[in-house]
C-alpha atoms as an extended CHARMM CRD file, in Angstrom:
* protein
*
       182  EXT
         1         1  MET       CA              0.0000000000        0.0000000000        0.0000000000  PROA      1               0.0000000000
         2         2  PRO       CA              1.5040000000        3.3930000000       -0.9750000000  PROA      2               0.0000000000
         3         3  ASP       CA              2.3230000000        5.9570000000        1.6830000000  PROA      3               0.0000000000
         4         4  PRO       CA             -0.6070000000        8.4220000000        1.8410000000  PROA      4               0.0000000000
         5         5  ASP       CA              1.5660000000       11.4120000000        2.6880000000  PROA      5               0.0000000000
         6         6  ASP       CA              4.0260000000       10.9490000000       -0.2220000000  PROA      6               0.0000000000
         7         7  GLY       CA              7.0160000000       11.9810000000        1.8860000000  PROA      7               0.0000000000
         8         8  PHE       CA              5.2820000000       14.9370000000        3.5010000000  PROA      8               0.0000000000
         9         9  ALA       CA              6.3530000000       13.8040000000        6.9860000000  PROA      9               0.0000000000
        10        10  GLU       CA              9.9760000000       13.8910000000        5.8540000000  PROA      10              0.0000000000
        11        11  LEU       CA              9.4590000000       17.3960000000        4.4160000000  PROA      11              0.0000000000
        12        12  TRP       CA              7.9660000000       18.4820000000        7.7550000000  PROA      12              0.0000000000
        13        13  ASP       CA             10.7950000000       16.9060000000        9.7730000000  PROA      13              0.0000000000
        14        14  ALA       CA             13.4720000000       18.4070000000        7.5450000000  PROA      14              0.0000000000
        15        15  HSD       CA             12.1470000000       21.9680000000        7.3150000000  PROA      15              0.0000000000
        16        16  TYR       CA              9.5550000000       22.8060000000        9.9870000000  PROA      16              0.0000000000
        17        17  GLU       CA             12.0790000000       24.2340000000       12.4780000000  PROA      17              0.0000000000
        18        18  ASP       CA             13.7260000000       26.3390000000        9.7630000000  PROA      18              0.0000000000
        19        19  VAL       CA             10.3900000000       27.7250000000        8.5490000000  PROA      19              0.0000000000
        20        20  LEU       CA              9.3950000000       28.4380000000       12.1560000000  PROA      20              0.0000000000
        21        21  GLY       CA             12.7260000000       30.2070000000       12.7290000000  PROA      21              0.0000000000
        22        22  TYR       CA             12.2430000000       32.2730000000        9.5590000000  PROA      22              0.0000000000
        23        23  ALA       CA              8.8390000000       33.4130000000       10.7740000000  PROA      23              0.0000000000
        24        24  ALA       CA              9.9490000000       33.9210000000       14.3940000000  PROA      24              0.0000000000
        25        25  ARG       CA             12.6140000000       36.3820000000       13.2670000000  PROA      25              0.0000000000
        26        26  ARG       CA              9.8490000000       38.5040000000       11.7610000000  PROA      26              0.0000000000
        27        27  VAL       CA              6.8880000000       38.1750000000       14.1620000000  PROA      27              0.0000000000
        28        28  ASP       CA              6.1790000000       37.0220000000       17.7150000000  PROA      28              0.0000000000
        29        29  LEU       CA              6.4970000000       33.3040000000       18.4910000000  PROA      29              0.0000000000
        30        30  ASP       CA              2.7630000000       32.5390000000       18.6210000000  PROA      30              0.0000000000
        31        31  THR       CA              2.1850000000       34.1640000000       15.2490000000  PROA      31              0.0000000000
        32        32  ALA       CA              5.3070000000       32.4330000000       13.9020000000  PROA      32              0.0000000000
        33        33  ARG       CA              3.8490000000       29.0540000000       14.8730000000  PROA      33              0.0000000000
        34        34  ASP       CA              0.6340000000       29.9460000000       13.0370000000  PROA      34              0.0000000000
        35        35  VAL       CA              2.6450000000       31.0360000000        9.9920000000  PROA      35              0.0000000000
        36        36  ALA       CA              4.6530000000       27.8080000000        9.9840000000  PROA      36              0.0000000000
        37        37  ALA       CA              1.4930000000       25.7250000000       10.3220000000  PROA      37              0.0000000000
        38        38  GLU       CA             -0.2190000000       27.6460000000        7.5210000000  PROA      38              0.0000000000
        39        39  THR       CA              2.8920000000       27.2600000000        5.3540000000  PROA      39              0.0000000000
        40        40  PHE       CA              2.7960000000       23.4970000000        5.7240000000  PROA      40              0.0000000000
        41        41  LEU       CA             -0.9570000000       23.4470000000        5.1670000000  PROA      41              0.0000000000
        42        42  VAL       CA             -0.3660000000       25.1710000000        1.8220000000  PROA      42              0.0000000000
        43        43  ALA       CA              2.4750000000       22.7300000000        1.1490000000  PROA      43              0.0000000000
        44        44  TRP       CA              0.1580000000       19.7930000000        1.8810000000  PROA      44              0.0000000000
        45        45  ARG       CA             -2.4710000000       21.1360000000       -0.4780000000  PROA      45              0.0000000000
        46        46  ARG       CA              0.1060000000       21.8020000000       -3.2050000000  PROA      46              0.0000000000
        47        47  ARG       CA              2.4730000000       18.9360000000       -2.5100000000  PROA      47              0.0000000000
        48        48  GLY       CA              2.5290000000       18.0370000000       -6.1950000000  PROA      48              0.0000000000
        49        49  ARG       CA              4.0520000000       21.4520000000       -6.9880000000  PROA      49              0.0000000000
        50        50  ILE       CA              6.8650000000       21.3860000000       -4.4200000000  PROA      50              0.0000000000
        51        51  PRO       CA             10.2290000000       21.1350000000       -6.1950000000  PROA      51              0.0000000000
        52        52  ALA       CA             11.7280000000       17.8290000000       -5.1100000000  PROA      52              0.0000000000
        53        53  ASP       CA             15.3320000000       18.9730000000       -5.4550000000  PROA      53              0.0000000000
        54        54  ARG       CA             15.0120000000       22.2670000000       -3.5070000000  PROA      54              0.0000000000
        55        55  PRO       CA             11.8530000000       22.4190000000       -1.3660000000  PROA      55              0.0000000000
        56        56  PHE       CA             13.1730000000       24.8570000000        1.2760000000  PROA      56              0.0000000000
        57        57  PRO       CA             13.2050000000       28.0230000000       -0.8860000000  PROA      57              0.0000000000
        58        58  TRP       CA              9.7010000000       27.1380000000       -2.0890000000  PROA      58              0.0000000000
        59        59  LEU       CA              8.5570000000       26.8020000000        1.5410000000  PROA      59              0.0000000000
        60        60  LEU       CA             10.1180000000       30.1660000000        2.4080000000  PROA      60              0.0000000000
        61        61  ASN       CA              8.2720000000       31.7700000000       -0.5010000000  PROA      61              0.0000000000
        62        62  VAL       CA              5.0110000000       30.3550000000        0.8670000000  PROA      62              0.0000000000
        63        63  ALA       CA              5.9270000000       31.5310000000        4.3940000000  PROA      63              0.0000000000
        64        64  ARG       CA              6.6920000000       35.0150000000        3.0540000000  PROA      64              0.0000000000
        65        65  ASN       CA              3.2470000000       35.1420000000        1.4380000000  PROA      65              0.0000000000
        66        66  VAL       CA              1.5710000000       33.8670000000        4.6130000000  PROA      66              0.0000000000
        67        67  LEU       CA              3.4160000000       36.5560000000        6.6070000000  PROA      67              0.0000000000
        68        68  ALA       CA              2.2610000000       39.2150000000        4.1380000000  PROA      68              0.0000000000
        69        69  ASN       CA             -1.3330000000       38.0200000000        4.5410000000  PROA      69              0.0000000000
        70        70  GLU       CA             -0.9330000000       38.0660000000        8.3210000000  PROA      70              0.0000000000
        71        71  THR       CA              0.4700000000       41.6020000000        8.2350000000  PROA      71              0.0000000000
        72        72  ARG       CA             -2.4100000000       42.8360000000        6.0710000000  PROA      72              0.0000000000
        73        73  GLY       CA             -4.9160000000       41.1580000000        8.3840000000  PROA      73              0.0000000000
        74        74  GLN       CA             -3.2610000000       42.6630000000       11.4310000000  PROA      74              0.0000000000
        75        75  ARG       CA             -3.3960000000       46.1330000000        9.8810000000  PROA      75              0.0000000000
        76        76  ARG       CA             -7.1110000000       45.6610000000        9.1520000000  PROA      76              0.0000000000
        77        77  ARG       CA             -7.7340000000       44.5440000000       12.7420000000  PROA      77              0.0000000000
        78        78  PHE       CA             -5.8600000000       47.5630000000       14.1250000000  PROA      78              0.0000000000
        79        79  ARG       CA             -7.8200000000       49.9540000000       11.9040000000  PROA      79              0.0000000000
        80        80  LEU       CA            -11.0990000000       48.3280000000       12.9270000000  PROA      80              0.0000000000
        81        81  TRP       CA            -10.1210000000       48.4360000000       16.5860000000  PROA      81              0.0000000000
        82        82  GLY       CA             -9.2360000000       52.1070000000       16.2180000000  PROA      82              0.0000000000
        83        83  ARG       CA            -12.6210000000       52.8450000000       14.6720000000  PROA      83              0.0000000000
        84        84  LEU       CA            -14.3980000000       50.8920000000       17.3870000000  PROA      84              0.0000000000
        85        85  ARG       CA            -12.5370000000       52.8840000000       20.0350000000  PROA      85              0.0000000000
        86        86  ASP       CA            -12.9080000000       56.0600000000       17.9720000000  PROA      86              0.0000000000
        87        87  ASP       CA             -9.1510000000       56.3460000000       18.0070000000  PROA      87              0.0000000000
        88        88  ARG       CA             -7.5760000000       57.1150000000       14.6330000000  PROA      88              0.0000000000
        89        89  ALA       CA             -3.9790000000       56.5070000000       15.7610000000  PROA      89              0.0000000000
        90        90  THR       CA             -2.2250000000       53.3880000000       14.5250000000  PROA      90              0.0000000000
        91        91  HSD       CA             -1.4800000000       50.8090000000       17.1660000000  PROA      91              0.0000000000
        92        92  GLU       CA              1.6780000000       48.7910000000       16.9030000000  PROA      92              0.0000000000
        93        93  PRO       CA              2.0880000000       45.6070000000       18.9150000000  PROA      93              0.0000000000
        94        94  VAL       CA              4.3700000000       45.9310000000       21.9170000000  PROA      94              0.0000000000
        95        95  ALA       CA              7.7140000000       44.3250000000       21.2080000000  PROA      95              0.0000000000
        96        96  ASP       CA              8.9620000000       41.5470000000       23.4520000000  PROA      96              0.0000000000
        97        97  VAL       CA             11.7310000000       42.9370000000       25.6810000000  PROA      97              0.0000000000
        98        98  ALA       CA             13.8680000000       39.8160000000       25.2490000000  PROA      98              0.0000000000
        99        99  VAL       CA             13.6680000000       40.1670000000       21.4800000000  PROA      99              0.0000000000
       100       100  GLY       CA             14.7540000000       43.8030000000       21.7720000000  PROA      100             0.0000000000
       101       101  LEU       CA             17.7810000000       42.8140000000       23.8510000000  PROA      101             0.0000000000
       102       102  ALA       CA             18.7270000000       40.0010000000       21.4920000000  PROA      102             0.0000000000
       103       103  GLU       CA             18.4560000000       42.2610000000       18.4540000000  PROA      103             0.0000000000
       104       104  GLY       CA             20.5690000000       45.0630000000       19.8640000000  PROA      104             0.0000000000
       105       105  GLY       CA             23.5610000000       46.2560000000       17.9520000000  PROA      105             0.0000000000
       106       106  ARG       CA             24.8040000000       48.3130000000       15.1090000000  PROA      106             0.0000000000
       107       107  VAL       CA             23.8810000000       45.9820000000       12.2300000000  PROA      107             0.0000000000
       108       108  VAL       CA             20.3400000000       45.4710000000       13.4690000000  PROA      108             0.0000000000
       109       109  ALA       CA             19.9510000000       49.2280000000       13.8330000000  PROA      109             0.0000000000
       110       110  ALA       CA             21.1510000000       49.6380000000       10.2640000000  PROA      110             0.0000000000
       111       111  LEU       CA             18.8500000000       46.8850000000        8.9970000000  PROA      111             0.0000000000
       112       112  ARG       CA             15.8830000000       48.5970000000       10.6160000000  PROA      112             0.0000000000
       113       113  ARG       CA             16.6210000000       51.7420000000        8.6300000000  PROA      113             0.0000000000
       114       114  LEU       CA             16.5020000000       49.8640000000        5.3290000000  PROA      114             0.0000000000
       115       115  PRO       CA             13.3220000000       49.3560000000        3.3090000000  PROA      115             0.0000000000
       116       116  GLU       CA             11.5710000000       46.0280000000        3.9580000000  PROA      116             0.0000000000
       117       117  ARG       CA             12.5770000000       44.5880000000        0.5710000000  PROA      117             0.0000000000
       118       118  ASP       CA             16.2810000000       45.3070000000        1.1750000000  PROA      118             0.0000000000
       119       119  ARG       CA             16.0730000000       43.8650000000        4.6750000000  PROA      119             0.0000000000
       120       120  GLU       CA             14.3690000000       40.7010000000        3.4210000000  PROA      120             0.0000000000
       121       121  THR       CA             16.9190000000       40.3110000000        0.6130000000  PROA      121             0.0000000000
       122       122  LEU       CA             19.8590000000       40.5540000000        2.9980000000  PROA      122             0.0000000000
       123       123  LEU       CA             18.3060000000       38.2660000000        5.6070000000  PROA      123             0.0000000000
       124       124  LEU       CA             17.5040000000       35.5240000000        3.1030000000  PROA      124             0.0000000000
       125       125  VAL       CA             21.1890000000       35.2920000000        2.2340000000  PROA      125             0.0000000000
       126       126  ALA       CA             22.8370000000       36.1300000000        5.5570000000  PROA      126             0.0000000000
       127       127  TRP       CA             20.4290000000       34.7140000000        8.1240000000  PROA      127             0.0000000000
       128       128  GLU       CA             18.6630000000       31.9350000000        6.2490000000  PROA      128             0.0000000000
       129       129  GLY       CA             21.9140000000       30.9290000000        4.5220000000  PROA      129             0.0000000000
       130       130  LEU       CA             20.3820000000       30.6390000000        1.0800000000  PROA      130             0.0000000000
       131       131  GLU       CA             22.3470000000       30.8290000000       -2.1250000000  PROA      131             0.0000000000
       132       132  PRO       CA             21.1450000000       33.7210000000       -4.3060000000  PROA      132             0.0000000000
       133       133  ARG       CA             19.3350000000       31.4050000000       -6.7460000000  PROA      133             0.0000000000
       134       134  ASP       CA             17.4150000000       29.7560000000       -3.8760000000  PROA      134             0.0000000000
       135       135  ALA       CA             16.7850000000       33.1140000000       -2.2320000000  PROA      135             0.0000000000
       136       136  ALA       CA             15.3410000000       34.3030000000       -5.5530000000  PROA      136             0.0000000000
       137       137  VAL       CA             12.7750000000       31.5010000000       -5.3930000000  PROA      137             0.0000000000
       138       138  ALA       CA             11.9120000000       32.4770000000       -1.8170000000  PROA      138             0.0000000000
       139       139  ALA       CA             11.6160000000       36.1380000000       -2.8270000000  PROA      139             0.0000000000
       140       140  GLY       CA              9.4720000000       35.2940000000       -5.8540000000  PROA      140             0.0000000000
       141       141  CYS       CA             11.7550000000       36.7620000000       -8.5140000000  PROA      141             0.0000000000
       142       142  SER       CA             14.3670000000       35.6630000000      -11.0340000000  PROA      142             0.0000000000
       143       143  ALA       CA             17.9260000000       34.8890000000       -9.9560000000  PROA      143             0.0000000000
       144       144  LYS       CA             19.2310000000       37.8580000000      -11.9610000000  PROA      144             0.0000000000
       145       145  ALA       CA             16.7160000000       40.2480000000      -10.3920000000  PROA      145             0.0000000000
       146       146  PHE       CA             17.6080000000       38.9300000000       -6.9450000000  PROA      146             0.0000000000
       147       147  SER       CA             21.3260000000       39.4380000000       -7.5890000000  PROA      147             0.0000000000
       148       148  VAL       CA             20.6440000000       43.0690000000       -8.4900000000  PROA      148             0.0000000000
       149       149  ARG       CA             18.4780000000       43.4820000000       -5.3670000000  PROA      149             0.0000000000
       150       150  LEU       CA             21.2120000000       41.9290000000       -3.2350000000  PROA      150             0.0000000000
       151       151  HSD       CA             23.9140000000       44.1930000000       -4.6730000000  PROA      151             0.0000000000
       152       152  ARG       CA             21.8120000000       47.3040000000       -4.0950000000  PROA      152             0.0000000000
       153       153  ALA       CA             20.7510000000       46.2110000000       -0.6030000000  PROA      153             0.0000000000
       154       154  ARG       CA             24.3740000000       45.6170000000        0.3920000000  PROA      154             0.0000000000
       155       155  ARG       CA             25.3280000000       49.0510000000       -0.9340000000  PROA      155             0.0000000000
       156       156  ARG       CA             22.4890000000       50.6810000000        1.0470000000  PROA      156             0.0000000000
       157       157  LEU       CA             23.4040000000       48.7480000000        4.2000000000  PROA      157             0.0000000000
       158       158  THR       CA             27.0150000000       49.9060000000        3.8910000000  PROA      158             0.0000000000
       159       159  ALA       CA             25.8660000000       53.5180000000        3.5370000000  PROA      159             0.0000000000
       160       160  VAL       CA             23.6210000000       53.2700000000        6.6080000000  PROA      160             0.0000000000
       161       161  LEU       CA             26.4020000000       51.6560000000        8.6410000000  PROA      161             0.0000000000
       162       162  GLU       CA             28.7750000000       54.4680000000        7.6470000000  PROA      162             0.0000000000
       163       163  GLU       CA             26.1140000000       56.9810000000        8.6750000000  PROA      163             0.0000000000
       164       164  ILE       CA             25.6980000000       55.2710000000       12.0620000000  PROA      164             0.0000000000
       165       165  ASP       CA             29.4580000000       55.1350000000       12.5530000000  PROA      165             0.0000000000
       166       166  ALA       CA             29.8360000000       58.8210000000       11.6710000000  PROA      166             0.0000000000
       167       167  GLY       CA             27.1830000000       59.7140000000       14.2500000000  PROA      167             0.0000000000
       168       168  GLU       CA             28.9620000000       57.6930000000       16.9340000000  PROA      168             0.0000000000
       169       169  ARG       CA             32.3750000000       59.2610000000       16.3860000000  PROA      169             0.0000000000
       170       170  ARG       CA             33.1330000000       61.6300000000       19.1630000000  PROA      170             0.0000000000
       171       171  VAL       CA             34.7530000000       64.9190000000       18.5160000000  PROA      171             0.0000000000
       172       172  PRO       CA             38.0150000000       65.0500000000       20.4440000000  PROA      172             0.0000000000
       173       173  VAL       CA             38.0500000000       67.6980000000       23.1430000000  PROA      173             0.0000000000
       174       174  PRO       CA             41.2340000000       69.7530000000       23.0200000000  PROA      174             0.0000000000
       175       175  THR       CA             43.2230000000       69.7080000000       26.2070000000  PROA      175             0.0000000000
       176       176  VAL       CA             43.8730000000       73.0500000000       27.7550000000  PROA      176             0.0000000000
       177       177  LYS       CA             47.3570000000       73.6010000000       29.1030000000  PROA      177             0.0000000000
       178       178  ARG       CA             47.4550000000       75.5790000000       32.2470000000  PROA      178             0.0000000000
       179       179  SER       CA             50.2050000000       77.9960000000       32.6050000000  PROA      179             0.0000000000
       180       180  VAL       CA             52.0150000000       77.7680000000       35.8630000000  PROA      180             0.0000000000
       181       181  PRO       CA             52.7580000000       81.1710000000       37.3950000000  PROA      181             0.0000000000
       182       182  SER       CA             56.4840000000       81.7790000000       37.7500000000  PROA      182             0.0000000000
């Protein structure tokens, strides 16, 4: 009798933690678990379309789309909540203090200043460890387009880091020599 899951359990075992980690670096842990579960639900439904040789970039592309849907839904909920409370201000979720401490540092500060697309491009290569051609699949573009994005994102990151470094340089205070009365 053939296996009813067609290797889906192996796909889950091999990539669930990585997909969860990808999502957890972008949203809180509870939402990340939902994103990972939804990603594998989509994978189950489309298991005939998953590339057998490189499933991980395909899964990250699905996770990226699930995250985008979650973000849009969250924005709608915040707007609705604001209308219900008659408060037009946008409400951002409170960040986890531990996450803030773990993300401290110069590079993270620079990444936060970059546009979302640049940040995602850099993180797919640096954090997720994907080769540019696999990262292109995850980003939903061609390998050539991704290479251009990566080059530009690196250039922008370098500029922001230089800007941060320039702001941190302290101006030396000249020492004043006291004259000793003779």
